[in-house]
PDB file of N, CA, C and O in Angstrom:
ATOM      1  N   UNK A   1     109.198 102.784 109.239  1.00  0.00           N
ATOM      2  CA  UNK A   1     108.755 101.109 108.230  1.00  0.00           C
ATOM      3  C   UNK A   1     108.580 100.773 109.371  1.00  0.00           C
ATOM      4  O   UNK A   1     107.698 101.186 110.124  1.00  0.00           O
ATOM      5  N   UNK A   2     109.354 100.044 109.581  1.00  0.00           N
ATOM      6  CA  UNK A   2     109.609  98.896 110.967  1.00  0.00           C
ATOM      7  C   UNK A   2     108.574  99.512 112.305  1.00  0.00           C
ATOM      8  O   UNK A   2     108.657 100.731 112.455  1.00  0.00           O
ATOM      9  N   UNK A   3     107.841  98.941 113.048  1.00  0.00           N
ATOM     10  CA  UNK A   3     107.570  99.485 113.949  1.00  0.00           C
ATOM     11  C   UNK A   3     108.431  98.973 115.043  1.00  0.00           C
ATOM     12  O   UNK A   3     108.089  99.413 116.141  1.00  0.00           O
ATOM     13  N   UNK A   4     109.198  98.369 115.057  1.00  0.00           N
ATOM     14  CA  UNK A   4     110.812  98.369 116.246  1.00  0.00           C
ATOM     15  C   UNK A   4     111.074  99.874 116.183  1.00  0.00           C
ATOM     16  O   UNK A   4     111.138 100.429 117.280  1.00  0.00           O
ATOM     17  N   UNK A   5     111.263 100.745 114.936  1.00  0.00           N
ATOM     18  CA  UNK A   5     111.315 101.829 115.258  1.00  0.00           C
ATOM     19  C   UNK A   5     110.412 102.846 116.672  1.00  0.00           C
ATOM     20  O   UNK A   5     110.913 103.758 117.329  1.00  0.00           O
ATOM     21  N   UNK A   6     109.589 102.522 116.739  1.00  0.00           N
ATOM     22  CA  UNK A   6     108.396 102.898 117.659  1.00  0.00           C
ATOM     23  C   UNK A   6     108.194 102.548 118.782  1.00  0.00           C
ATOM     24  O   UNK A   6     107.459 103.132 119.578  1.00  0.00           O
ATOM     25  N   UNK A   7     109.044 101.191 119.058  1.00  0.00           N
ATOM     26  CA  UNK A   7     109.025 100.677 120.329  1.00  0.00           C
ATOM     27  C   UNK A   7     110.022 100.601 121.108  1.00  0.00           C
ATOM     28  O   UNK A   7     110.886  99.745 120.916  1.00  0.00           O
ATOM     29  N   UNK A   8     110.108 101.651 122.335  1.00  0.00           N
ATOM     30  CA  UNK A   8     110.678 101.867 122.935  1.00  0.00           C
ATOM     31  C   UNK A   8     111.289 100.512 123.164  1.00  0.00           C
ATOM     32  O   UNK A   8     112.276 100.070 122.575  1.00  0.00           O
ATOM     33  N   UNK A   9     110.636  99.954 124.021  1.00  0.00           N
ATOM     34  CA  UNK A   9     111.169  98.758 125.017  1.00  0.00           C
ATOM     35  C   UNK A   9     111.423  97.486 124.468  1.00  0.00           C
ATOM     36  O   UNK A   9     111.812  96.635 125.268  1.00  0.00           O
ATOM     37  N   UNK A  10     111.302  97.182 123.363  1.00  0.00           N
ATOM     38  CA  UNK A  10     111.845  96.063 122.347  1.00  0.00           C
ATOM     39  C   UNK A  10     113.037  96.533 122.064  1.00  0.00           C
ATOM     40  O   UNK A  10     113.943  95.760 121.753  1.00  0.00           O
ATOM     41  N   UNK A  11     113.219  97.870 122.128  1.00  0.00           N
ATOM     42  CA  UNK A  11     114.668  98.183 121.359  1.00  0.00           C
ATOM     43  C   UNK A  11     115.590  98.456 122.479  1.00  0.00           C
ATOM     44  O   UNK A  11     116.786  98.544 122.203  1.00  0.00           O
ATOM     45  N   UNK A  12     115.268  98.579 123.508  1.00  0.00           N
ATOM     46  CA  UNK A  12     115.868  98.766 125.201  1.00  0.00           C
ATOM     47  C   UNK A  12     116.419  97.032 125.149  1.00  0.00           C
ATOM     48  O   UNK A  12     117.547  96.603 124.908  1.00  0.00           O
ATOM     49  N   UNK A  13     115.269  96.351 125.443  1.00  0.00           N
ATOM     50  CA  UNK A  13     115.838  94.929 125.122  1.00  0.00           C
ATOM     51  C   UNK A  13     117.187  94.167 124.152  1.00  0.00           C
ATOM     52  O   UNK A  13     118.142  93.393 124.228  1.00  0.00           O
ATOM     53  N   UNK A  14     116.574  94.874 123.422  1.00  0.00           N
ATOM     54  CA  UNK A  14     117.491  94.607 122.464  1.00  0.00           C
ATOM     55  C   UNK A  14     118.910  94.743 122.545  1.00  0.00           C
ATOM     56  O   UNK A  14     119.820  93.914 122.523  1.00  0.00           O
ATOM     57  N   UNK A  15     118.887  95.744 122.625  1.00  0.00           N
ATOM     58  CA  UNK A  15     120.281  96.920 122.977  1.00  0.00           C
ATOM     59  C   UNK A  15     121.145  95.870 124.152  1.00  0.00           C
ATOM     60  O   UNK A  15     122.289  95.421 124.090  1.00  0.00           O
ATOM     61  N   UNK A  16     119.834  95.668 125.456  1.00  0.00           N
ATOM     62  CA  UNK A  16     120.855  94.898 126.410  1.00  0.00           C
ATOM     63  C   UNK A  16     121.306  93.691 126.054  1.00  0.00           C
ATOM     64  O   UNK A  16     122.327  93.163 126.496  1.00  0.00           O
ATOM     65  N   UNK A  17     120.558  93.237 125.253  1.00  0.00           N
ATOM     66  CA  UNK A  17     120.996  91.792 125.005  1.00  0.00           C
ATOM     67  C   UNK A  17     122.356  91.774 123.923  1.00  0.00           C
ATOM     68  O   UNK A  17     122.741  90.687 123.492  1.00  0.00           O
ATOM     69  N   UNK A  18     122.998  92.954 123.550  1.00  0.00           N
ATOM     70  CA  UNK A  18     124.014  93.219 122.578  1.00  0.00           C
ATOM     71  C   UNK A  18     123.459  93.206 120.992  1.00  0.00           C
ATOM     72  O   UNK A  18     124.010  92.707 120.011  1.00  0.00           O
ATOM     73  N   UNK A  19     122.353  93.827 121.063  1.00  0.00           N
ATOM     74  CA  UNK A  19     121.791  94.081 119.752  1.00  0.00           C
ATOM     75  C   UNK A  19     122.054  95.313 119.500  1.00  0.00           C
ATOM     76  O   UNK A  19     121.355  95.352 118.488  1.00  0.00           O
ATOM     77  N   UNK A  20     122.494  96.402 119.573  1.00  0.00           N
ATOM     78  CA  UNK A  20     122.725  97.639 119.588  1.00  0.00           C
ATOM     79  C   UNK A  20     123.185  98.207 117.894  1.00  0.00           C
ATOM     80  O   UNK A  20     122.838  99.246 117.331  1.00  0.00           O
ATOM     81  N   UNK A  21     123.792  97.448 117.549  1.00  0.00           N
ATOM     82  CA  UNK A  21     124.214  97.840 115.663  1.00  0.00           C
ATOM     83  C   UNK A  21     122.956  97.433 115.042  1.00  0.00           C
ATOM     84  O   UNK A  21     122.656  97.894 113.941  1.00  0.00           O
ATOM     85  N   UNK A  22     122.287  96.708 115.578  1.00  0.00           N
ATOM     86  CA  UNK A  22     121.343  96.188 114.861  1.00  0.00           C
ATOM     87  C   UNK A  22     119.580  96.933 114.696  1.00  0.00           C
ATOM     88  O   UNK A  22     118.668  96.986 113.871  1.00  0.00           O
ATOM     89  N   UNK A  23     119.929  97.428 116.163  1.00  0.00           N
ATOM     90  CA  UNK A  23     118.497  98.425 116.605  1.00  0.00           C
ATOM     91  C   UNK A  23     119.015  99.619 115.620  1.00  0.00           C
ATOM     92  O   UNK A  23     118.457 100.127 114.648  1.00  0.00           O
ATOM     93  N   UNK A  24     120.262  99.882 116.208  1.00  0.00           N
ATOM     94  CA  UNK A  24     120.453 100.955 114.879  1.00  0.00           C
ATOM     95  C   UNK A  24     120.238 101.490 113.585  1.00  0.00           C
ATOM     96  O   UNK A  24     120.010 102.644 113.222  1.00  0.00           O
ATOM     97  N   UNK A  25     120.397 100.058 112.744  1.00  0.00           N
ATOM     98  CA  UNK A  25     120.579 100.140 111.065  1.00  0.00           C
ATOM     99  C   UNK A  25     118.836 100.569 110.731  1.00  0.00           C
ATOM    100  O   UNK A  25     118.408 101.339 109.872  1.00  0.00           O
ATOM    101  N   UNK A  26     117.932  99.610 111.939  1.00  0.00           N
ATOM    102  CA  UNK A  26     116.745  99.432 111.612  1.00  0.00           C
ATOM    103  C   UNK A  26     116.178 100.977 112.040  1.00  0.00           C
ATOM    104  O   UNK A  26     115.148 101.363 111.487  1.00  0.00           O
ATOM    105  N   UNK A  27     116.828 101.822 112.988  1.00  0.00           N
ATOM    106  CA  UNK A  27     116.311 102.971 112.921  1.00  0.00           C
ATOM    107  C   UNK A  27     116.738 104.109 111.628  1.00  0.00           C
ATOM    108  O   UNK A  27     116.158 105.170 111.396  1.00  0.00           O
ATOM    109  N   UNK A  28     117.908 103.542 110.899  1.00  0.00           N
ATOM    110  CA  UNK A  28     118.491 104.068 110.024  1.00  0.00           C
ATOM    111  C   UNK A  28     117.373 103.451 108.037  1.00  0.00           C
ATOM    112  O   UNK A  28     117.499 103.806 106.865  1.00  0.00           O
ATOM    113  N   UNK A  29     116.692 102.719 108.571  1.00  0.00           N
ATOM    114  CA  UNK A  29     116.355 102.134 107.641  1.00  0.00           C
ATOM    115  C   UNK A  29     116.744 101.170 106.940  1.00  0.00           C
ATOM    116  O   UNK A  29     116.114 100.860 105.928  1.00  0.00           O
ATOM    117  N   UNK A  30     117.903 100.471 107.345  1.00  0.00           N
ATOM    118  CA  UNK A  30     118.549  99.355 106.877  1.00  0.00           C
ATOM    119  C   UNK A  30     118.395  98.018 107.407  1.00  0.00           C
ATOM    120  O   UNK A  30     118.194  97.989 108.621  1.00  0.00           O
ATOM    121  N   UNK A  31     118.432  97.023 106.874  1.00  0.00           N
ATOM    122  CA  UNK A  31     118.028  95.563 107.487  1.00  0.00           C
ATOM    123  C   UNK A  31     118.893  95.366 108.739  1.00  0.00           C
ATOM    124  O   UNK A  31     120.111  95.407 108.567  1.00  0.00           O
ATOM    125  N   UNK A  32     118.619  95.244 109.455  1.00  0.00           N
ATOM    126  CA  UNK A  32     119.740  94.429 110.872  1.00  0.00           C
ATOM    127  C   UNK A  32     121.085  93.543 110.652  1.00  0.00           C
ATOM    128  O   UNK A  32     122.159  93.652 111.243  1.00  0.00           O
ATOM    129  N   UNK A  33     120.697  92.606 109.595  1.00  0.00           N
ATOM    130  CA  UNK A  33     121.721  91.894 109.131  1.00  0.00           C
ATOM    131  C   UNK A  33     122.368  92.106 107.901  1.00  0.00           C
ATOM    132  O   UNK A  33     123.588  92.116 107.737  1.00  0.00           O
ATOM    133  N   UNK A  34     121.622  92.253 107.159  1.00  0.00           N
ATOM    134  CA  UNK A  34     123.163  92.651 105.976  1.00  0.00           C
ATOM    135  C   UNK A  34     123.359  94.025 105.614  1.00  0.00           C
ATOM    136  O   UNK A  34     124.350  94.305 104.939  1.00  0.00           O
ATOM    137  N   UNK A  35     122.305  95.202 106.077  1.00  0.00           N
ATOM    138  CA  UNK A  35     122.685  96.356 106.190  1.00  0.00           C
ATOM    139  C   UNK A  35     122.343  96.966 105.061  1.00  0.00           C
ATOM    140  O   UNK A  35     122.790  98.080 104.786  1.00  0.00           O
ATOM    141  N   UNK A  36     121.237  96.094 104.018  1.00  0.00           N
ATOM    142  CA  UNK A  36     120.919  97.053 103.019  1.00  0.00           C
ATOM    143  C   UNK A  36     119.693  97.760 103.191  1.00  0.00           C
ATOM    144  O   UNK A  36     118.804  97.363 103.944  1.00  0.00           O
ATOM    145  N   UNK A  37     119.612  99.053 102.341  1.00  0.00           N
ATOM    146  CA  UNK A  37     117.944  99.688 102.753  1.00  0.00           C
ATOM    147  C   UNK A  37     117.298  98.412 102.412  1.00  0.00           C
ATOM    148  O   UNK A  37     117.614  97.386 101.812  1.00  0.00           O
ATOM    149  N   UNK A  38     115.713  99.126 103.361  1.00  0.00           N
ATOM    150  CA  UNK A  38     114.778  98.508 102.959  1.00  0.00           C
ATOM    151  C   UNK A  38     113.483  99.243 102.448  1.00  0.00           C
ATOM    152  O   UNK A  38     112.973 100.306 102.799  1.00  0.00           O
ATOM    153  N   UNK A  39     113.152  98.382 101.568  1.00  0.00           N
ATOM    154  CA  UNK A  39     111.926  99.470 100.670  1.00  0.00           C
ATOM    155  C   UNK A  39     110.906  98.918 101.005  1.00  0.00           C
ATOM    156  O   UNK A  39     111.086  98.082 101.890  1.00  0.00           O
ATOM    157  N   UNK A  40     109.910  99.031 100.672  1.00  0.00           N
ATOM    158  CA  UNK A  40     108.327  98.459 101.134  1.00  0.00           C
ATOM    159  C   UNK A  40     107.756  97.640  99.518  1.00  0.00           C
ATOM    160  O   UNK A  40     106.911  96.773  99.295  1.00  0.00           O
ATOM    161  N   UNK A  41     108.530  98.285  98.785  1.00  0.00           N
ATOM    162  CA  UNK A  41     107.857  98.219  97.424  1.00  0.00           C
ATOM    163  C   UNK A  41     108.557  96.589  97.279  1.00  0.00           C
ATOM    164  O   UNK A  41     108.035  96.103  96.276  1.00  0.00           O
ATOM    165  N   UNK A  42     109.531  95.577  97.899  1.00  0.00           N
ATOM    166  CA  UNK A  42     110.636  94.734  97.586  1.00  0.00           C
ATOM    167  C   UNK A  42     110.145  93.467  98.082  1.00  0.00           C
ATOM    168  O   UNK A  42     110.614  92.398  97.689  1.00  0.00           O
ATOM    169  N   UNK A  43     108.829  93.590  99.288  1.00  0.00           N
ATOM    170  CA  UNK A  43     108.563  92.655 100.112  1.00  0.00           C
ATOM    171  C   UNK A  43     107.576  91.988  98.923  1.00  0.00           C
ATOM    172  O   UNK A  43     106.924  92.668  98.132  1.00  0.00           O
ATOM    173  N   UNK A  44     107.602  90.398  98.962  1.00  0.00           N
ATOM    174  CA  UNK A  44     106.284  89.787  98.253  1.00  0.00           C
ATOM    175  C   UNK A  44     105.299  89.832  98.418  1.00  0.00           C
ATOM    176  O   UNK A  44     104.430  90.054  97.575  1.00  0.00           O
ATOM    177  N   UNK A  45     105.139  89.600  99.752  1.00  0.00           N
ATOM    178  CA  UNK A  45     103.263  89.874 100.522  1.00  0.00           C
ATOM    179  C   UNK A  45     103.159  90.272 101.684  1.00  0.00           C
ATOM    180  O   UNK A  45     103.949  90.907 102.381  1.00  0.00           O
ATOM    181  N   UNK A  46     102.184  89.893 101.878  1.00  0.00           N
ATOM    182  CA  UNK A  46     101.663  90.751 103.588  1.00  0.00           C
ATOM    183  C   UNK A  46     102.187  90.056 104.767  1.00  0.00           C
ATOM    184  O   UNK A  46     101.827  90.512 105.852  1.00  0.00           O
ATOM    185  N   UNK A  47     102.944  89.070 104.765  1.00  0.00           N
ATOM    186  CA  UNK A  47     103.356  88.299 105.543  1.00  0.00           C
ATOM    187  C   UNK A  47     105.083  89.055 106.022  1.00  0.00           C
ATOM    188  O   UNK A  47     105.549  89.616 107.014  1.00  0.00           O
ATOM    189  N   UNK A  48     105.610  88.625 104.568  1.00  0.00           N
ATOM    190  CA  UNK A  48     106.780  89.551 104.399  1.00  0.00           C
ATOM    191  C   UNK A  48     106.644  90.709 105.486  1.00  0.00           C
ATOM    192  O   UNK A  48     107.122  90.876 106.608  1.00  0.00           O
ATOM    193  N   UNK A  49     105.931  91.309 104.808  1.00  0.00           N
ATOM    194  CA  UNK A  49     105.639  92.915 105.352  1.00  0.00           C
ATOM    195  C   UNK A  49     105.418  92.974 107.024  1.00  0.00           C
ATOM    196  O   UNK A  49     105.649  93.902 107.800  1.00  0.00           O
ATOM    197  N   UNK A  50     104.788  91.390 107.321  1.00  0.00           N
ATOM    198  CA  UNK A  50     104.526  91.330 109.113  1.00  0.00           C
ATOM    199  C   UNK A  50     105.987  91.098 109.262  1.00  0.00           C
ATOM    200  O   UNK A  50     106.583  92.048 109.769  1.00  0.00           O
ATOM    201  N   UNK A  51     106.659  90.133 108.965  1.00  0.00           N
ATOM    202  CA  UNK A  51     107.740  89.944 109.637  1.00  0.00           C
ATOM    203  C   UNK A  51     108.623  90.737 109.672  1.00  0.00           C
ATOM    204  O   UNK A  51     109.554  90.779 110.477  1.00  0.00           O
ATOM    205  N   UNK A  52     108.316  91.689 108.472  1.00  0.00           N
ATOM    206  CA  UNK A  52     109.472  92.956 108.631  1.00  0.00           C
ATOM    207  C   UNK A  52     109.417  93.788 109.831  1.00  0.00           C
ATOM    208  O   UNK A  52     110.397  94.212 110.444  1.00  0.00           O
ATOM    209  N   UNK A  53     107.600  94.078 110.250  1.00  0.00           N
ATOM    210  CA  UNK A  53     107.386  94.899 111.409  1.00  0.00           C
ATOM    211  C   UNK A  53     108.219  94.079 112.887  1.00  0.00           C
ATOM    212  O   UNK A  53     108.585  94.587 113.947  1.00  0.00           O
ATOM    213  N   UNK A  54     108.293  92.813 112.456  1.00  0.00           N
ATOM    214  CA  UNK A  54     108.729  91.896 113.510  1.00  0.00           C
ATOM    215  C   UNK A  54     110.361  92.279 113.721  1.00  0.00           C
ATOM    216  O   UNK A  54     111.001  92.712 114.680  1.00  0.00           O
ATOM    217  N   UNK A  55     110.595  92.024 112.791  1.00  0.00           N
ATOM    218  CA  UNK A  55     112.399  91.758 112.910  1.00  0.00           C
ATOM    219  C   UNK A  55     113.120  92.842 111.994  1.00  0.00           C
ATOM    220  O   UNK A  55     114.335  92.909 111.805  1.00  0.00           O
ATOM    221  N   UNK A  56     112.321  93.528 111.556  1.00  0.00           N
ATOM    222  CA  UNK A  56     113.039  95.036 110.222  1.00  0.00           C
ATOM    223  C   UNK A  56     113.938  93.990 109.577  1.00  0.00           C
ATOM    224  O   UNK A  56     115.096  94.401 109.513  1.00  0.00           O
ATOM    225  N   UNK A  57     113.730  92.475 108.959  1.00  0.00           N
ATOM    226  CA  UNK A  57     114.537  91.990 108.273  1.00  0.00           C
ATOM    227  C   UNK A  57     114.177  92.204 106.295  1.00  0.00           C
ATOM    228  O   UNK A  57     113.176  91.854 105.670  1.00  0.00           O
ATOM    229  N   UNK A  58     115.129  92.727 105.919  1.00  0.00           N
ATOM    230  CA  UNK A  58     114.633  93.003 104.371  1.00  0.00           C
ATOM    231  C   UNK A  58     113.847  91.225 103.719  1.00  0.00           C
ATOM    232  O   UNK A  58     113.510  90.211 104.330  1.00  0.00           O
ATOM    233  N   UNK A  59     113.832  91.576 102.351  1.00  0.00           N
ATOM    234  CA  UNK A  59     112.923  90.074 101.806  1.00  0.00           C
ATOM    235  C   UNK A  59     114.020  89.525 101.393  1.00  0.00           C
ATOM    236  O   UNK A  59     113.863  88.316 101.566  1.00  0.00           O
ATOM    237  N   UNK A  60     115.278  89.767 100.842  1.00  0.00           N
ATOM    238  CA  UNK A  60     116.193  88.933 100.606  1.00  0.00           C
ATOM    239  C   UNK A  60     116.635  88.063 102.069  1.00  0.00           C
ATOM    240  O   UNK A  60     116.703  86.851 102.270  1.00  0.00           O
ATOM    241  N   UNK A  61     116.853  89.035 102.821  1.00  0.00           N
ATOM    242  CA  UNK A  61     116.989  88.298 104.367  1.00  0.00           C
ATOM    243  C   UNK A  61     116.286  87.036 104.948  1.00  0.00           C
ATOM    244  O   UNK A  61     116.625  85.973 105.468  1.00  0.00           O
ATOM    245  N   UNK A  62     115.055  87.729 104.575  1.00  0.00           N
ATOM    246  CA  UNK A  62     114.011  86.501 104.952  1.00  0.00           C
ATOM    247  C   UNK A  62     113.645  85.288 103.989  1.00  0.00           C
ATOM    248  O   UNK A  62     112.800  84.481 104.376  1.00  0.00           O
ATOM    249  N   UNK A  63     114.208  85.143 102.834  1.00  0.00           N
ATOM    250  CA  UNK A  63     114.201  84.547 101.651  1.00  0.00           C
ATOM    251  C   UNK A  63     115.209  83.464 102.388  1.00  0.00           C
ATOM    252  O   UNK A  63     114.821  82.309 102.564  1.00  0.00           O
ATOM    253  N   UNK A  64     116.149  83.769 102.690  1.00  0.00           N
ATOM    254  CA  UNK A  64     117.258  83.496 103.083  1.00  0.00           C
ATOM    255  C   UNK A  64     117.282  82.457 104.595  1.00  0.00           C
ATOM    256  O   UNK A  64     117.657  81.293 104.745  1.00  0.00           O
ATOM    257  N   UNK A  65     116.616  83.625 105.739  1.00  0.00           N
ATOM    258  CA  UNK A  65     116.329  82.944 106.771  1.00  0.00           C
ATOM    259  C   UNK A  65     115.229  82.132 106.590  1.00  0.00           C
ATOM    260  O   UNK A  65     115.691  81.047 106.941  1.00  0.00           O
ATOM    261  N   UNK A  66     114.255  81.960 106.324  1.00  0.00           N
ATOM    262  CA  UNK A  66     112.935  81.286 106.337  1.00  0.00           C
ATOM    263  C   UNK A  66     112.829  80.040 105.378  1.00  0.00           C
ATOM    264  O   UNK A  66     111.849  79.311 105.528  1.00  0.00           O
ATOM    265  N   UNK A  67     114.065  79.634 104.080  1.00  0.00           N
ATOM    266  CA  UNK A  67     114.418  79.386 103.448  1.00  0.00           C
ATOM    267  C   UNK A  67     113.195  77.619 103.141  1.00  0.00           C
ATOM    268  O   UNK A  67     113.416  76.874 102.186  1.00  0.00           O
TER     269      UNK A  67
END
């Protein structure tokens, strides 16, 4: 679902910076912050889906982060 899954360079960079657990969560279809399963139908709009493709964050974490 997230474009991060397919971006080898981005994953390598994130792992180098110490975000291995978060990368693994995204690879498993989980939010990198709360570890909940991410479902496409949970996103409110196209902008939320776009942010998901950048960060892998679920809608709930996006709502908190971008309050």
